[in-house]
C-alpha positions, 0 to 999 in steps of 0.5 A, a space after each residue: 186324117 191321123 198321121 203319126 212318126 216314130 222316131 227311131 235311134 240307131 244304136 251304135 250312131 245317135 245320129 242316125 234316126 229312122 223315121 216310122 210314118 204311120 199313112 204312106 199313101 199319095 194324100 198323107 205324103 202330101 200333107 207332110 211335105 207342105 207342112 215340112 215346107 212350111 215349118 223350113 219357111 219359118 226357121 229359115 232364111 229364104 236363101 237357107 229354104 231355096 237351097 234345102 227344098 232344091 236339095 229335096 227336089 233333087 233327091 226325089 227326082 234321082 229315080 226319074 
């Protein structure tokens, strides 16, 4: 499986990035989420990691 991510910068707001993902199937999104979780865990303290995952999980479940 090959997944590419393109990053587009908003000209009016350089802090606002848009990510275009080449494959949005459930399998691809699952692979991306595990990769991001692994990367976040390596770069953050345990408390920061839990805080971030909790925020992401809450954001993803707002539609439920």
